[in-house]
Each structure stands twice: as C-alpha cells, then as structure tokens.
C-alpha positions in Angstrom: -132.4 59.1 11.3 -131.4 62.7 10.8 -133.7 65.6 11.4 -135.0 67.9 8.7 -135.1 71.6 9.0 -136.8 74.2 6.8 -134.5 77.1 5.6 -136.0 80.2 4.0 -135.4 80.6 0.3 -133.4 83.9 0.9 -130.9 82.0 3.0 -130.5 79.3 0.3 -130.1 82.1 -2.2 -127.2 83.5 -0.1 -125.6 80.1 0.2 -125.7 79.6 -3.6 -124.2 83.1 -4.1 -121.0 81.5 -2.8 -121.1 79.1 -5.8 -121.2 81.8 -8.4 -118.3 84.2 -8.7 -120.0 87.4 -9.6 -116.5 88.8 -10.7 -116.7 86.4 -13.7 -119.8 88.3 -15.0 -119.6 91.6 -16.8 -122.6 92.8 -14.8 -123.3 91.8 -11.2 -127.1 91.6 -11.9 -126.3 88.8 -14.4 -124.8 86.8 -11.6 -128.0 87.2 -9.6 -130.0 86.0 -12.7 -127.7 83.0 -13.1 -128.3 82.1 -9.4 -132.1 82.4 -9.9 -131.9 80.2 -13.0 -130.1 77.5 -11.1 -132.4 77.6 -8.1 -135.5 77.7 -10.2 -134.5 74.5 -12.1 -133.2 72.5 -9.2 -135.7 70.6 -7.1 -135.5 70.6 -3.3 -133.5 67.4 -3.2 -130.7 68.8 -5.3 -130.7 72.1 -3.5 -130.4 70.2 -0.2 -127.6 68.1 -1.7 -125.6 71.1 -2.9 -126.1 72.9 0.4 -125.1 69.8 2.4 -121.9 69.3 0.3 -121.0 73.0 0.7 -121.4 72.9 4.5 -120.2 69.4 5.2 -117.2 69.2 7.5 -115.7 66.0 6.0 -115.2 64.9 2.4 -118.2 63.1 0.8 -117.3 60.1 -1.3 -119.6 59.7 -4.3 -121.2 56.2 -4.3 -121.5 53.6 -7.0 -123.5 50.4 -7.2 -121.7 47.7 -5.2 -120.1 50.1 -2.7 -120.3 49.3 1.0 -121.5 52.0 3.4 -122.2 52.6 7.1 -125.8 53.3 7.9 -127.4 54.5 11.1 -129.8 51.6 11.8 -133.5 52.4 11.7 -134.9 52.6 15.2 -137.7 50.1 14.3 -135.3 47.4 13.0 -134.1 45.6 16.2 -135.7 42.2 16.4 -135.0 38.7 15.3 -132.8 39.7 12.3 -131.2 42.7 14.1 -129.7 41.7 17.4 -126.9 44.0 18.2 -124.8 41.4 20.0 -125.2 38.8 17.2 -124.3 41.5 14.6 -121.2 42.3 16.7 -120.2 38.7 16.9 -120.5 38.4 13.2 -118.5 41.6 12.5 -121.5 43.4 11.0 -121.9 46.4 13.3 -119.6 49.4 14.0 -119.8 50.3 17.6 -117.1 53.0 18.0 -118.8 56.3 18.1 -122.4 56.3 16.8 -123.6 52.7 16.2 -123.8 51.8 12.5 -124.6 48.8 10.5 -123.2 48.0 7.1 -125.0 47.9 3.8 -124.3 47.5 0.1 -125.5 50.0 -2.5 -128.0 48.4 -4.9 -129.5 51.3 -7.0 -131.2 54.6 -6.7 -134.9 54.7 -6.1 -135.8 56.4 -9.3 -138.3 54.7 -11.6 -137.5 54.1 -15.2 -138.9 51.7 -17.8 -135.6 52.0 -19.7 -133.2 49.1 -19.5 -130.2 51.5 -19.8 -131.1 53.5 -16.7 -128.0 55.0 -15.1 -127.4 55.0 -11.3 -127.8 58.6 -9.9 -125.7 58.8 -6.7 -127.4 62.1 -5.8 -131.0 61.0 -6.2 -133.2 61.7 -3.2 -132.8 58.1 -2.0 -130.8 55.1 -2.8 -131.6 51.4 -2.3 -129.2 49.5 -0.1 -129.1 46.0 1.2 -128.5 46.1 5.0 -126.2 43.3 6.2 -128.2 41.6 8.9 -128.5 38.0 10.0 -131.0 35.1 9.9 -132.0 33.2 13.0 -129.2 30.7 12.3 -126.6 33.6 12.3 -126.0 33.6 8.6 -125.8 36.8 6.5 -129.1 38.1 5.4 -129.9 41.2 3.3 -132.6 43.6 4.2 -133.6 46.2 1.5 -133.7 49.8 2.8 -134.0 53.2 1.1 -131.9 56.1 2.5 -130.7 59.5 1.4 -127.2 59.0 0.0 -125.9 62.0 1.9 -126.7 60.2 5.2 -124.3 57.3 4.7 -120.5 56.9 4.8 -118.6 54.9 2.2 -116.4 52.2 3.7 -114.0 49.7 2.3 -115.2 46.1 2.3 -111.9 45.1 3.9 -112.8 47.3 6.9 -115.9 45.2 7.6 -114.8 42.5 10.1 -117.3 39.9 8.7 -115.5 39.8 5.4 -112.1 39.4 7.1 -113.0 36.4 9.3 -111.2 33.3 8.2 -113.5 30.4 8.1 -111.5 27.5 9.5 -112.3 24.2 7.8 -112.4 21.3 10.1 -110.1 18.6 8.8 -111.6 15.2 9.2 -109.1 12.8 10.9 -107.9 10.2 8.5 -108.9 6.7 9.4 -106.2 4.1 9.5 -106.1 2.0 6.3 -106.9 -1.7 7.0 -106.1 -4.4 4.5 
C-alpha cells in the first residue's frame, strides 16, 4: 500500500493558491478568503484528492461502477486464493513493473439508506471485487476497499483472462450402425 505523509496546512494553502487565479478578483485579499472558504469546507479526503490530482505525473481517469482497474495486491492476501503463479496462468496478474492484480469497481464505501445513492468516484474509498481464483482455478471475487486514487483504470480487453479462447472439445462422432 502507499505511504501517508502529513503536510502542514500552510503548504496545502500554498498549493491551493495555484487553483485560484487572484487576477480574477478585484482585491487580492478576496482571493485569499476564497481559498480559506474552500479549504474550510473540504474534508481531508477531498483536500488530499485535489492535491494528488494537481501533483500527479500521469492523467487520472475517473472511475465508474463496472470499470476494471489495476490494484497493488495487499501484502496479507497471498494464500490459497492468491497464488501468483496461478493468477499468472489464468491471466489475472500484471507482472511488468510493479505487480498488480485486477479488480472491478463495485461502489463507493459511503453509507446511505437512500435507494437512489449516486456513486462518488472521489470518495475516500471505493469497493472493488479483486479477481482471484478458487482452489479449482476458477475466477473468484474478493471484496476489497481502496482509495480510488491508488488504482489505475484498465480496459477489460487488456486483461489476458478475458481474451483467452476456451476451446470446446468436440466429441468424436460414433459411427451409425443400422
């Protein structure tokens, strides 16, 4: 998993100054007030998300339910349902660069009793189904919660498991006897 660092509020304030063009305000102090309003109404999760998006080297693709993503596997997951060689044989692990397993986005982790709850792709954590395997080497889902900024969106077609053609064995035809 990624490491977390604490950054002083003044540094975050300076980072957010880049978001607000003070030239668009008639008075520079009003720009400072606008920054303070924004920062006082955003919780730590959203401040982290905005800062991460500002400083990220590569483009971040916003997620939707059903999307497939690469996830750094949790260190405690290897075992009977997470054997790296089995996942590799099944086409369910990415080995070039940092090892990653695949998952499908299920929802965010927010709680709501409303039946019309909308998916928030920037919530502090999202629910994903990790694509693992059963003892008989069939696809198995393992639910997992992760920060959406720690995953990378991938195309389902790029996951080898979904590209494998399952060959049907054709039963030989028996000769017809009369």
